[in-house]
mmCIF file of the N, C-alpha and C atoms, coordinates in Angstrom:
data_MODEL
# 
_entry.id   MODEL 
# 
loop_
_atom_site.group_PDB 
_atom_site.id 
_atom_site.type_symbol 
_atom_site.label_atom_id 
_atom_site.label_alt_id 
_atom_site.label_comp_id 
_atom_site.label_asym_id 
_atom_site.label_entity_id 
_atom_site.label_seq_id 
_atom_site.pdbx_PDB_ins_code 
_atom_site.Cartn_x 
_atom_site.Cartn_y 
_atom_site.Cartn_z 
_atom_site.occupancy 
_atom_site.B_iso_or_equiv 
_atom_site.pdbx_formal_charge 
_atom_site.auth_seq_id 
_atom_site.auth_comp_id 
_atom_site.auth_asym_id 
_atom_site.auth_atom_id 
_atom_site.pdbx_PDB_model_num 
ATOM 1   N N  . UNK A 1 1  ? -28.775 -34.394 0.209   1.00 0.00 ? 1  UNK A N  1 
ATOM 2   C CA . UNK A 1 1  ? -27.623 -33.993 0.939   1.00 0.00 ? 1  UNK A CA 1 
ATOM 3   C C  . UNK A 1 1  ? -26.932 -32.831 0.125   1.00 0.00 ? 1  UNK A C  1 
ATOM 4   N N  . UNK A 1 2  ? -26.540 -32.075 1.179   1.00 0.00 ? 2  UNK A N  1 
ATOM 5   C CA . UNK A 1 2  ? -25.886 -30.824 0.698   1.00 0.00 ? 2  UNK A CA 1 
ATOM 6   C C  . UNK A 1 2  ? -24.302 -31.259 0.730   1.00 0.00 ? 2  UNK A C  1 
ATOM 7   N N  . UNK A 1 3  ? -23.664 -30.577 -0.396  1.00 0.00 ? 3  UNK A N  1 
ATOM 8   C CA . UNK A 1 3  ? -22.281 -30.723 -0.446  1.00 0.00 ? 3  UNK A CA 1 
ATOM 9   C C  . UNK A 1 3  ? -21.714 -29.393 -0.746  1.00 0.00 ? 3  UNK A C  1 
ATOM 10  N N  . UNK A 1 4  ? -20.411 -29.255 -0.511  1.00 0.00 ? 4  UNK A N  1 
ATOM 11  C CA . UNK A 1 4  ? -19.674 -27.933 -0.691  1.00 0.00 ? 4  UNK A CA 1 
ATOM 12  C C  . UNK A 1 4  ? -19.153 -28.021 -2.304  1.00 0.00 ? 4  UNK A C  1 
ATOM 13  N N  . UNK A 1 5  ? -19.242 -26.700 -2.601  1.00 0.00 ? 5  UNK A N  1 
ATOM 14  C CA . UNK A 1 5  ? -18.790 -26.590 -3.893  1.00 0.00 ? 5  UNK A CA 1 
ATOM 15  C C  . UNK A 1 5  ? -17.089 -26.597 -3.737  1.00 0.00 ? 5  UNK A C  1 
ATOM 16  N N  . UNK A 1 6  ? -16.582 -26.913 -4.923  1.00 0.00 ? 6  UNK A N  1 
ATOM 17  C CA . UNK A 1 6  ? -15.155 -26.959 -5.002  1.00 0.00 ? 6  UNK A CA 1 
ATOM 18  C C  . UNK A 1 6  ? -14.684 -25.479 -5.155  1.00 0.00 ? 6  UNK A C  1 
ATOM 19  N N  . UNK A 1 7  ? -13.526 -25.290 -4.434  1.00 0.00 ? 7  UNK A N  1 
ATOM 20  C CA . UNK A 1 7  ? -13.001 -24.047 -4.397  1.00 0.00 ? 7  UNK A CA 1 
ATOM 21  C C  . UNK A 1 7  ? -13.576 -22.744 -3.398  1.00 0.00 ? 7  UNK A C  1 
ATOM 22  N N  . UNK A 1 8  ? -13.873 -23.526 -2.296  1.00 0.00 ? 8  UNK A N  1 
ATOM 23  C CA . UNK A 1 8  ? -14.614 -22.549 -1.506  1.00 0.00 ? 8  UNK A CA 1 
ATOM 24  C C  . UNK A 1 8  ? -13.361 -21.630 -0.755  1.00 0.00 ? 8  UNK A C  1 
ATOM 25  N N  . UNK A 1 9  ? -13.771 -20.769 0.014   1.00 0.00 ? 9  UNK A N  1 
ATOM 26  C CA . UNK A 1 9  ? -12.710 -19.786 0.575   1.00 0.00 ? 9  UNK A CA 1 
ATOM 27  C C  . UNK A 1 9  ? -12.072 -20.745 1.744   1.00 0.00 ? 9  UNK A C  1 
ATOM 28  N N  . UNK A 1 10 ? -12.490 -21.643 2.356   1.00 0.00 ? 10 UNK A N  1 
ATOM 29  C CA . UNK A 1 10 ? -11.659 -22.441 3.161   1.00 0.00 ? 10 UNK A CA 1 
ATOM 30  C C  . UNK A 1 10 ? -10.694 -23.175 2.521   1.00 0.00 ? 10 UNK A C  1 
ATOM 31  N N  . UNK A 1 11 ? -11.011 -23.658 1.382   1.00 0.00 ? 11 UNK A N  1 
ATOM 32  C CA . UNK A 1 11 ? -9.983  -24.512 0.530   1.00 0.00 ? 11 UNK A CA 1 
ATOM 33  C C  . UNK A 1 11 ? -8.681  -23.580 0.149   1.00 0.00 ? 11 UNK A C  1 
ATOM 34  N N  . UNK A 1 12 ? -9.340  -22.344 -0.499  1.00 0.00 ? 12 UNK A N  1 
ATOM 35  C CA . UNK A 1 12 ? -8.186  -21.412 -0.652  1.00 0.00 ? 12 UNK A CA 1 
ATOM 36  C C  . UNK A 1 12 ? -7.416  -21.036 0.513   1.00 0.00 ? 12 UNK A C  1 
ATOM 37  N N  . UNK A 1 13 ? -7.912  -20.444 1.494   1.00 0.00 ? 13 UNK A N  1 
ATOM 38  C CA . UNK A 1 13 ? -7.247  -20.273 2.620   1.00 0.00 ? 13 UNK A CA 1 
ATOM 39  C C  . UNK A 1 13 ? -6.299  -21.254 3.143   1.00 0.00 ? 13 UNK A C  1 
ATOM 40  N N  . UNK A 1 14 ? -6.644  -22.405 3.078   1.00 0.00 ? 14 UNK A N  1 
ATOM 41  C CA . UNK A 1 14 ? -5.659  -23.786 3.635   1.00 0.00 ? 14 UNK A CA 1 
ATOM 42  C C  . UNK A 1 14 ? -4.525  -23.659 2.712   1.00 0.00 ? 14 UNK A C  1 
ATOM 43  N N  . UNK A 1 15 ? -4.973  -23.704 1.225   1.00 0.00 ? 15 UNK A N  1 
ATOM 44  C CA . UNK A 1 15 ? -3.654  -23.810 0.164   1.00 0.00 ? 15 UNK A CA 1 
ATOM 45  C C  . UNK A 1 15 ? -2.875  -22.612 0.382   1.00 0.00 ? 15 UNK A C  1 
ATOM 46  N N  . UNK A 1 16 ? -3.338  -21.361 0.743   1.00 0.00 ? 16 UNK A N  1 
ATOM 47  C CA . UNK A 1 16 ? -2.488  -20.160 1.034   1.00 0.00 ? 16 UNK A CA 1 
ATOM 48  C C  . UNK A 1 16 ? -1.578  -20.398 2.274   1.00 0.00 ? 16 UNK A C  1 
ATOM 49  N N  . UNK A 1 17 ? -1.873  -21.025 3.233   1.00 0.00 ? 17 UNK A N  1 
ATOM 50  C CA . UNK A 1 17 ? -1.455  -21.377 4.587   1.00 0.00 ? 17 UNK A CA 1 
ATOM 51  C C  . UNK A 1 17 ? -0.329  -22.185 4.307   1.00 0.00 ? 17 UNK A C  1 
ATOM 52  N N  . UNK A 1 18 ? -0.507  -23.246 3.373   1.00 0.00 ? 18 UNK A N  1 
ATOM 53  C CA . UNK A 1 18 ? 0.395   -24.369 2.846   1.00 0.00 ? 18 UNK A CA 1 
ATOM 54  C C  . UNK A 1 18 ? 1.704   -23.415 2.206   1.00 0.00 ? 18 UNK A C  1 
ATOM 55  N N  . UNK A 1 19 ? 1.092   -22.439 1.427   1.00 0.00 ? 19 UNK A N  1 
ATOM 56  C CA . UNK A 1 19 ? 2.168   -21.825 0.444   1.00 0.00 ? 19 UNK A CA 1 
ATOM 57  C C  . UNK A 1 19 ? 2.980   -21.152 1.327   1.00 0.00 ? 19 UNK A C  1 
ATOM 58  N N  . UNK A 1 20 ? 2.391   -20.430 2.441   1.00 0.00 ? 20 UNK A N  1 
ATOM 59  C CA . UNK A 1 20 ? 3.213   -19.628 3.321   1.00 0.00 ? 20 UNK A CA 1 
ATOM 60  C C  . UNK A 1 20 ? 4.271   -20.400 4.055   1.00 0.00 ? 20 UNK A C  1 
ATOM 61  N N  . UNK A 1 21 ? 3.933   -21.675 4.373   1.00 0.00 ? 21 UNK A N  1 
ATOM 62  C CA . UNK A 1 21 ? 4.716   -22.668 5.244   1.00 0.00 ? 21 UNK A CA 1 
ATOM 63  C C  . UNK A 1 21 ? 5.725   -23.078 4.170   1.00 0.00 ? 21 UNK A C  1 
ATOM 64  N N  . UNK A 1 22 ? 5.246   -23.407 2.912   1.00 0.00 ? 22 UNK A N  1 
ATOM 65  C CA . UNK A 1 22 ? 6.593   -23.665 1.840   1.00 0.00 ? 22 UNK A CA 1 
ATOM 66  C C  . UNK A 1 22 ? 7.535   -22.518 1.778   1.00 0.00 ? 22 UNK A C  1 
ATOM 67  N N  . UNK A 1 23 ? 7.327   -21.260 1.802   1.00 0.00 ? 23 UNK A N  1 
ATOM 68  C CA . UNK A 1 23 ? 8.129   -20.365 1.586   1.00 0.00 ? 23 UNK A CA 1 
ATOM 69  C C  . UNK A 1 23 ? 9.208   -20.104 2.898   1.00 0.00 ? 23 UNK A C  1 
ATOM 70  N N  . UNK A 1 24 ? 8.465   -20.350 3.984   1.00 0.00 ? 24 UNK A N  1 
ATOM 71  C CA . UNK A 1 24 ? 9.245   -20.349 5.453   1.00 0.00 ? 24 UNK A CA 1 
ATOM 72  C C  . UNK A 1 24 ? 10.324  -21.420 5.312   1.00 0.00 ? 24 UNK A C  1 
ATOM 73  N N  . UNK A 1 25 ? 9.765   -22.733 4.830   1.00 0.00 ? 25 UNK A N  1 
ATOM 74  C CA . UNK A 1 25 ? 10.893  -23.969 4.774   1.00 0.00 ? 25 UNK A CA 1 
ATOM 75  C C  . UNK A 1 25 ? 11.837  -23.287 3.943   1.00 0.00 ? 25 UNK A C  1 
ATOM 76  N N  . UNK A 1 26 ? 11.423  -23.012 2.648   1.00 0.00 ? 26 UNK A N  1 
ATOM 77  C CA . UNK A 1 26 ? 12.732  -22.822 1.692   1.00 0.00 ? 26 UNK A CA 1 
ATOM 78  C C  . UNK A 1 26 ? 13.656  -21.714 2.381   1.00 0.00 ? 26 UNK A C  1 
ATOM 79  N N  . UNK A 1 27 ? 12.983  -20.655 2.890   1.00 0.00 ? 27 UNK A N  1 
ATOM 80  C CA . UNK A 1 27 ? 13.907  -19.659 3.494   1.00 0.00 ? 27 UNK A CA 1 
ATOM 81  C C  . UNK A 1 27 ? 14.754  -20.185 4.823   1.00 0.00 ? 27 UNK A C  1 
ATOM 82  N N  . UNK A 1 28 ? 14.407  -21.113 5.427   1.00 0.00 ? 28 UNK A N  1 
ATOM 83  C CA . UNK A 1 28 ? 15.179  -21.656 6.483   1.00 0.00 ? 28 UNK A CA 1 
ATOM 84  C C  . UNK A 1 28 ? 16.271  -22.557 5.969   1.00 0.00 ? 28 UNK A C  1 
ATOM 85  N N  . UNK A 1 29 ? 15.914  -23.248 4.735   1.00 0.00 ? 29 UNK A N  1 
ATOM 86  C CA . UNK A 1 29 ? 16.905  -23.978 4.169   1.00 0.00 ? 29 UNK A CA 1 
ATOM 87  C C  . UNK A 1 29 ? 17.922  -22.940 3.339   1.00 0.00 ? 29 UNK A C  1 
ATOM 88  N N  . UNK A 1 30 ? 17.594  -21.851 2.814   1.00 0.00 ? 30 UNK A N  1 
ATOM 89  C CA . UNK A 1 30 ? 18.588  -21.258 2.045   1.00 0.00 ? 30 UNK A CA 1 
ATOM 90  C C  . UNK A 1 30 ? 19.436  -20.539 3.075   1.00 0.00 ? 30 UNK A C  1 
ATOM 91  N N  . UNK A 1 31 ? 19.002  -20.323 4.218   1.00 0.00 ? 31 UNK A N  1 
ATOM 92  C CA . UNK A 1 31 ? 19.878  -19.519 5.096   1.00 0.00 ? 31 UNK A CA 1 
ATOM 93  C C  . UNK A 1 31 ? 19.607  -17.987 5.322   1.00 0.00 ? 31 UNK A C  1 
ATOM 94  N N  . UNK A 1 32 ? 20.029  -17.549 6.376   1.00 0.00 ? 32 UNK A N  1 
ATOM 95  C CA . UNK A 1 32 ? 19.626  -15.993 6.649   1.00 0.00 ? 32 UNK A CA 1 
ATOM 96  C C  . UNK A 1 32 ? 20.181  -14.783 5.519   1.00 0.00 ? 32 UNK A C  1 
ATOM 97  N N  . UNK A 1 33 ? 21.464  -15.128 5.110   1.00 0.00 ? 33 UNK A N  1 
ATOM 98  C CA . UNK A 1 33 ? 22.127  -14.478 4.241   1.00 0.00 ? 33 UNK A CA 1 
ATOM 99  C C  . UNK A 1 33 ? 21.153  -14.088 2.901   1.00 0.00 ? 33 UNK A C  1 
ATOM 100 N N  . UNK A 1 34 ? 20.985  -15.395 2.384   1.00 0.00 ? 34 UNK A N  1 
ATOM 101 C CA . UNK A 1 34 ? 20.286  -15.374 1.008   1.00 0.00 ? 34 UNK A CA 1 
ATOM 102 C C  . UNK A 1 34 ? 18.782  -14.780 1.101   1.00 0.00 ? 34 UNK A C  1 
ATOM 103 N N  . UNK A 1 35 ? 18.150  -15.078 2.405   1.00 0.00 ? 35 UNK A N  1 
ATOM 104 C CA . UNK A 1 35 ? 16.793  -14.339 2.473   1.00 0.00 ? 35 UNK A CA 1 
ATOM 105 C C  . UNK A 1 35 ? 17.109  -12.608 2.610   1.00 0.00 ? 35 UNK A C  1 
ATOM 106 N N  . UNK A 1 36 ? 18.126  -12.468 3.394   1.00 0.00 ? 36 UNK A N  1 
ATOM 107 C CA . UNK A 1 36 ? 18.423  -10.997 3.554   1.00 0.00 ? 36 UNK A CA 1 
ATOM 108 C C  . UNK A 1 36 ? 18.612  -10.383 2.178   1.00 0.00 ? 36 UNK A C  1 
ATOM 109 N N  . UNK A 1 37 ? 19.515  -10.827 1.250   1.00 0.00 ? 37 UNK A N  1 
ATOM 110 C CA . UNK A 1 37 ? 19.790  -10.681 -0.033  1.00 0.00 ? 37 UNK A CA 1 
ATOM 111 C C  . UNK A 1 37 ? 18.574  -10.101 -0.950  1.00 0.00 ? 37 UNK A C  1 
ATOM 112 N N  . UNK A 1 38 ? 17.830  -11.156 -0.920  1.00 0.00 ? 38 UNK A N  1 
ATOM 113 C CA . UNK A 1 38 ? 16.480  -11.262 -1.600  1.00 0.00 ? 38 UNK A CA 1 
ATOM 114 C C  . UNK A 1 38 ? 15.308  -10.142 -1.214  1.00 0.00 ? 38 UNK A C  1 
ATOM 115 N N  . UNK A 1 39 ? 15.392  -10.064 0.101   1.00 0.00 ? 39 UNK A N  1 
ATOM 116 C CA . UNK A 1 39 ? 14.572  -8.885  0.813   1.00 0.00 ? 39 UNK A CA 1 
ATOM 117 C C  . UNK A 1 39 ? 15.018  -7.589  0.357   1.00 0.00 ? 39 UNK A C  1 
ATOM 118 N N  . UNK A 1 40 ? 16.405  -7.517  0.485   1.00 0.00 ? 40 UNK A N  1 
ATOM 119 C CA . UNK A 1 40 ? 16.920  -6.187  0.156   1.00 0.00 ? 40 UNK A CA 1 
ATOM 120 C C  . UNK A 1 40 ? 16.865  -5.846  -1.512  1.00 0.00 ? 40 UNK A C  1 
ATOM 121 N N  . UNK A 1 41 ? 17.035  -6.780  -2.289  1.00 0.00 ? 41 UNK A N  1 
ATOM 122 C CA . UNK A 1 41 ? 16.759  -6.648  -3.716  1.00 0.00 ? 41 UNK A CA 1 
ATOM 123 C C  . UNK A 1 41 ? 15.131  -6.235  -4.081  1.00 0.00 ? 41 UNK A C  1 
ATOM 124 N N  . UNK A 1 42 ? 14.356  -6.791  -3.335  1.00 0.00 ? 42 UNK A N  1 
ATOM 125 C CA . UNK A 1 42 ? 13.004  -6.592  -3.379  1.00 0.00 ? 42 UNK A CA 1 
ATOM 126 C C  . UNK A 1 42 ? 12.759  -5.074  -2.842  1.00 0.00 ? 42 UNK A C  1 
ATOM 127 N N  . UNK A 1 43 ? 13.175  -4.783  -1.695  1.00 0.00 ? 43 UNK A N  1 
ATOM 128 C CA . UNK A 1 43 ? 12.988  -3.346  -1.277  1.00 0.00 ? 43 UNK A CA 1 
ATOM 129 C C  . UNK A 1 43 ? 13.613  -2.221  -2.292  1.00 0.00 ? 43 UNK A C  1 
ATOM 130 N N  . UNK A 1 44 ? 14.962  -2.506  -2.828  1.00 0.00 ? 44 UNK A N  1 
ATOM 131 C CA . UNK A 1 44 ? 15.489  -1.806  -3.643  1.00 0.00 ? 44 UNK A CA 1 
ATOM 132 C C  . UNK A 1 44 ? 14.760  -1.537  -5.048  1.00 0.00 ? 44 UNK A C  1 
ATOM 133 N N  . UNK A 1 45 ? 14.147  -2.883  -5.630  1.00 0.00 ? 45 UNK A N  1 
ATOM 134 C CA . UNK A 1 45 ? 13.380  -2.733  -6.746  1.00 0.00 ? 45 UNK A CA 1 
ATOM 135 C C  . UNK A 1 45 ? 11.966  -1.828  -6.637  1.00 0.00 ? 45 UNK A C  1 
ATOM 136 N N  . UNK A 1 46 ? 11.321  -2.094  -5.300  1.00 0.00 ? 46 UNK A N  1 
ATOM 137 C CA . UNK A 1 46 ? 10.378  -1.339  -5.098  1.00 0.00 ? 46 UNK A CA 1 
ATOM 138 C C  . UNK A 1 46 ? 10.450  0.356   -5.005  1.00 0.00 ? 46 UNK A C  1 
ATOM 139 N N  . UNK A 1 47 ? 11.659  0.545   -4.312  1.00 0.00 ? 47 UNK A N  1 
ATOM 140 C CA . UNK A 1 47 ? 11.990  1.902   -4.196  1.00 0.00 ? 47 UNK A CA 1 
ATOM 141 C C  . UNK A 1 47 ? 12.239  2.632   -5.528  1.00 0.00 ? 47 UNK A C  1 
ATOM 142 N N  . UNK A 1 48 ? 13.016  1.876   -6.521  1.00 0.00 ? 48 UNK A N  1 
ATOM 143 C CA . UNK A 1 48 ? 13.119  2.318   -7.861  1.00 0.00 ? 48 UNK A CA 1 
ATOM 144 C C  . UNK A 1 48 ? 11.993  2.538   -8.646  1.00 0.00 ? 48 UNK A C  1 
ATOM 145 N N  . UNK A 1 49 ? 10.894  1.654   -8.418  1.00 0.00 ? 49 UNK A N  1 
ATOM 146 C CA . UNK A 1 49 ? 9.669   1.636   -9.074  1.00 0.00 ? 49 UNK A CA 1 
ATOM 147 C C  . UNK A 1 49 ? 9.019   2.939   -8.609  1.00 0.00 ? 49 UNK A C  1 
ATOM 148 N N  . UNK A 1 50 ? 8.928   3.037   -7.198  1.00 0.00 ? 50 UNK A N  1 
ATOM 149 C CA . UNK A 1 50 ? 8.251   4.193   -6.839  1.00 0.00 ? 50 UNK A CA 1 
ATOM 150 C C  . UNK A 1 50 ? 8.699   5.574   -7.154  1.00 0.00 ? 50 UNK A C  1 
ATOM 151 N N  . UNK A 1 51 ? 10.043  5.646   -7.280  1.00 0.00 ? 51 UNK A N  1 
ATOM 152 C CA . UNK A 1 51 ? 10.690  6.824   -7.649  1.00 0.00 ? 51 UNK A CA 1 
ATOM 153 C C  . UNK A 1 51 ? 10.502  7.160   -8.922  1.00 0.00 ? 51 UNK A C  1 
ATOM 154 N N  . UNK A 1 52 ? 10.742  6.034   -9.839  1.00 0.00 ? 52 UNK A N  1 
ATOM 155 C CA . UNK A 1 52 ? 10.378  6.445   -11.226 1.00 0.00 ? 52 UNK A CA 1 
ATOM 156 C C  . UNK A 1 52 ? 8.739   6.828   -11.496 1.00 0.00 ? 52 UNK A C  1 
ATOM 157 N N  . UNK A 1 53 ? 8.074   6.471   -10.679 1.00 0.00 ? 53 UNK A N  1 
ATOM 158 C CA . UNK A 1 53 ? 6.500   6.644   -10.844 1.00 0.00 ? 53 UNK A CA 1 
ATOM 159 C C  . UNK A 1 53 ? 6.358   8.196   -10.427 1.00 0.00 ? 53 UNK A C  1 
ATOM 160 N N  . UNK A 1 54 ? 7.044   8.629   -9.307  1.00 0.00 ? 54 UNK A N  1 
ATOM 161 C CA . UNK A 1 54 ? 6.835   9.875   -8.852  1.00 0.00 ? 54 UNK A CA 1 
ATOM 162 C C  . UNK A 1 54 ? 7.594   11.050  -9.652  1.00 0.00 ? 54 UNK A C  1 
ATOM 163 N N  . UNK A 1 55 ? 8.690   10.524  -10.515 1.00 0.00 ? 55 UNK A N  1 
ATOM 164 C CA . UNK A 1 55 ? 9.292   11.444  -11.399 1.00 0.00 ? 55 UNK A CA 1 
ATOM 165 C C  . UNK A 1 55 ? 8.514   11.512  -12.633 1.00 0.00 ? 55 UNK A C  1 
ATOM 166 N N  . UNK A 1 56 ? 7.943   10.504  -13.196 1.00 0.00 ? 56 UNK A N  1 
ATOM 167 C CA . UNK A 1 56 ? 7.106   10.841  -14.270 1.00 0.00 ? 56 UNK A CA 1 
ATOM 168 C C  . UNK A 1 56 ? 5.882   11.565  -13.974 1.00 0.00 ? 56 UNK A C  1 
ATOM 169 N N  . UNK A 1 57 ? 5.333   11.373  -12.946 1.00 0.00 ? 57 UNK A N  1 
ATOM 170 C CA . UNK A 1 57 ? 4.042   12.146  -12.825 1.00 0.00 ? 57 UNK A CA 1 
ATOM 171 C C  . UNK A 1 57 ? 4.448   13.506  -12.368 1.00 0.00 ? 57 UNK A C  1 
ATOM 172 N N  . UNK A 1 58 ? 5.526   13.990  -11.931 1.00 0.00 ? 58 UNK A N  1 
ATOM 173 C CA . UNK A 1 58 ? 6.043   15.179  -11.767 1.00 0.00 ? 58 UNK A CA 1 
ATOM 174 C C  . UNK A 1 58 ? 6.271   15.802  -13.119 1.00 0.00 ? 58 UNK A C  1 
ATOM 175 N N  . UNK A 1 59 ? 6.804   15.149  -14.049 1.00 0.00 ? 59 UNK A N  1 
ATOM 176 C CA . UNK A 1 59 ? 7.097   15.640  -15.405 1.00 0.00 ? 59 UNK A CA 1 
ATOM 177 C C  . UNK A 1 59 ? 5.746   15.803  -16.140 1.00 0.00 ? 59 UNK A C  1 
ATOM 178 N N  . UNK A 1 60 ? 4.625   15.116  -15.985 1.00 0.00 ? 60 UNK A N  1 
ATOM 179 C CA . UNK A 1 60 ? 3.404   15.094  -16.658 1.00 0.00 ? 60 UNK A CA 1 
ATOM 180 C C  . UNK A 1 60 ? 2.626   16.425  -15.842 1.00 0.00 ? 60 UNK A C  1 
ATOM 181 N N  . UNK A 1 61 ? 2.861   16.678  -14.599 1.00 0.00 ? 61 UNK A N  1 
ATOM 182 C CA . UNK A 1 61 ? 2.061   17.921  -14.164 1.00 0.00 ? 61 UNK A CA 1 
ATOM 183 C C  . UNK A 1 61 ? 2.819   19.202  -14.655 1.00 0.00 ? 61 UNK A C  1 
ATOM 184 N N  . UNK A 1 62 ? 4.209   19.106  -14.829 1.00 0.00 ? 62 UNK A N  1 
ATOM 185 C CA . UNK A 1 62 ? 4.867   20.430  -15.284 1.00 0.00 ? 62 UNK A CA 1 
ATOM 186 C C  . UNK A 1 62 ? 4.655   20.711  -16.665 1.00 0.00 ? 62 UNK A C  1 
ATOM 187 N N  . UNK A 1 63 ? 4.384   19.672  -17.540 1.00 0.00 ? 63 UNK A N  1 
ATOM 188 C CA . UNK A 1 63 ? 4.083   19.834  -19.030 1.00 0.00 ? 63 UNK A CA 1 
ATOM 189 C C  . UNK A 1 63 ? 2.739   20.215  -19.433 1.00 0.00 ? 63 UNK A C  1 
ATOM 190 N N  . UNK A 1 64 ? 1.904   20.314  -18.528 1.00 0.00 ? 64 UNK A N  1 
ATOM 191 C CA . UNK A 1 64 ? 0.455   20.704  -18.678 1.00 0.00 ? 64 UNK A CA 1 
ATOM 192 C C  . UNK A 1 64 ? 0.268   22.226  -19.013 1.00 0.00 ? 64 UNK A C  1 
ATOM 193 N N  . UNK A 1 65 ? -0.563  22.583  -19.891 1.00 0.00 ? 65 UNK A N  1 
ATOM 194 C CA . UNK A 1 65 ? -0.459  24.038  -20.106 1.00 0.00 ? 65 UNK A CA 1 
ATOM 195 C C  . UNK A 1 65 ? -1.350  24.675  -18.989 1.00 0.00 ? 65 UNK A C  1 
ATOM 196 N N  . UNK A 1 66 ? -0.636  25.944  -18.554 1.00 0.00 ? 66 UNK A N  1 
ATOM 197 C CA . UNK A 1 66 ? -1.253  26.597  -17.458 1.00 0.00 ? 66 UNK A CA 1 
ATOM 198 C C  . UNK A 1 66 ? -2.321  27.468  -17.787 1.00 0.00 ? 66 UNK A C  1 
ATOM 199 N N  . UNK A 1 67 ? -3.015  27.501  -18.815 1.00 0.00 ? 67 UNK A N  1 
ATOM 200 C CA . UNK A 1 67 ? -3.855  28.394  -19.232 1.00 0.00 ? 67 UNK A CA 1 
ATOM 201 C C  . UNK A 1 67 ? -5.354  27.850  -18.896 1.00 0.00 ? 67 UNK A C  1 
ATOM 202 N N  . UNK A 1 68 ? -5.393  26.802  -18.321 1.00 0.00 ? 68 UNK A N  1 
ATOM 203 C CA . UNK A 1 68 ? -6.807  26.314  -17.842 1.00 0.00 ? 68 UNK A CA 1 
ATOM 204 C C  . UNK A 1 68 ? -7.094  27.012  -16.428 1.00 0.00 ? 68 UNK A C  1 
ATOM 205 N N  . UNK A 1 69 ? -8.278  27.206  -16.444 1.00 0.00 ? 69 UNK A N  1 
ATOM 206 C CA . UNK A 1 69 ? -8.747  27.793  -14.979 1.00 0.00 ? 69 UNK A CA 1 
ATOM 207 C C  . UNK A 1 69 ? -9.129  26.868  -14.263 1.00 0.00 ? 69 UNK A C  1 
ATOM 208 N N  . UNK A 1 70 ? -9.320  27.171  -12.887 1.00 0.00 ? 70 UNK A N  1 
ATOM 209 C CA . UNK A 1 70 ? -9.947  26.309  -11.842 1.00 0.00 ? 70 UNK A CA 1 
ATOM 210 C C  . UNK A 1 70 ? -11.357 25.858  -12.447 1.00 0.00 ? 70 UNK A C  1 
ATOM 211 N N  . UNK A 1 71 ? -12.290 26.763  -12.658 1.00 0.00 ? 71 UNK A N  1 
ATOM 212 C CA . UNK A 1 71 ? -13.672 26.494  -13.165 1.00 0.00 ? 71 UNK A CA 1 
ATOM 213 C C  . UNK A 1 71 ? -13.592 25.444  -14.341 1.00 0.00 ? 71 UNK A C  1 
ATOM 214 N N  . UNK A 1 72 ? -12.669 25.543  -15.180 1.00 0.00 ? 72 UNK A N  1 
ATOM 215 C CA . UNK A 1 72 ? -12.650 24.641  -16.324 1.00 0.00 ? 72 UNK A CA 1 
ATOM 216 C C  . UNK A 1 72 ? -12.139 23.208  -15.809 1.00 0.00 ? 72 UNK A C  1 
ATOM 217 N N  . UNK A 1 73 ? -11.346 23.228  -14.879 1.00 0.00 ? 73 UNK A N  1 
ATOM 218 C CA . UNK A 1 73 ? -10.953 21.979  -14.286 1.00 0.00 ? 73 UNK A CA 1 
ATOM 219 C C  . UNK A 1 73 ? -11.821 21.291  -13.506 1.00 0.00 ? 73 UNK A C  1 
ATOM 220 N N  . UNK A 1 74 ? -12.770 22.013  -12.779 1.00 0.00 ? 74 UNK A N  1 
ATOM 221 C CA . UNK A 1 74 ? -13.667 21.542  -12.173 1.00 0.00 ? 74 UNK A CA 1 
ATOM 222 C C  . UNK A 1 74 ? -14.890 20.891  -12.871 1.00 0.00 ? 74 UNK A C  1 
ATOM 223 N N  . UNK A 1 75 ? -15.289 21.825  -13.916 1.00 0.00 ? 75 UNK A N  1 
ATOM 224 C CA . UNK A 1 75 ? -16.225 21.420  -14.814 1.00 0.00 ? 75 UNK A CA 1 
ATOM 225 C C  . UNK A 1 75 ? -15.980 19.988  -15.585 1.00 0.00 ? 75 UNK A C  1 
ATOM 226 N N  . UNK A 1 76 ? -14.852 19.837  -15.806 1.00 0.00 ? 76 UNK A N  1 
ATOM 227 C CA . UNK A 1 76 ? -14.262 18.526  -16.495 1.00 0.00 ? 76 UNK A CA 1 
ATOM 228 C C  . UNK A 1 76 ? -14.443 17.479  -15.522 1.00 0.00 ? 76 UNK A C  1 
ATOM 229 N N  . UNK A 1 77 ? -14.049 17.750  -14.179 1.00 0.00 ? 77 UNK A N  1 
ATOM 230 C CA . UNK A 1 77 ? -14.060 16.590  -13.334 1.00 0.00 ? 77 UNK A CA 1 
ATOM 231 C C  . UNK A 1 77 ? -15.522 16.357  -13.047 1.00 0.00 ? 77 UNK A C  1 
ATOM 232 N N  . UNK A 1 78 ? -16.477 17.174  -13.200 1.00 0.00 ? 78 UNK A N  1 
ATOM 233 C CA . UNK A 1 78 ? -17.969 16.703  -12.823 1.00 0.00 ? 78 UNK A CA 1 
ATOM 234 C C  . UNK A 1 78 ? -18.572 16.221  -13.909 1.00 0.00 ? 78 UNK A C  1 
ATOM 235 N N  . UNK A 1 79 ? -18.035 16.285  -15.174 1.00 0.00 ? 79 UNK A N  1 
ATOM 236 C CA . UNK A 1 79 ? -18.861 15.937  -16.315 1.00 0.00 ? 79 UNK A CA 1 
ATOM 237 C C  . UNK A 1 79 ? -18.655 14.449  -16.447 1.00 0.00 ? 79 UNK A C  1 
# 
């Protein structure tokens, strides 16, 4: 007799569906204002993270020495 292994994709999908339903119930119980504030906080946090990441990459690019030629850069990338 064949039996399913524990933790198959169907089981994980079912538990994820239950988790999404739980979040929806908690959001409905908390009220729309609380949900709006939480979403706004997440958006602001993500924007701050992405802005910080862009600024640090820009600084890293500007601080590299300009003496490298394109051939050196291509050779290092292929190696």
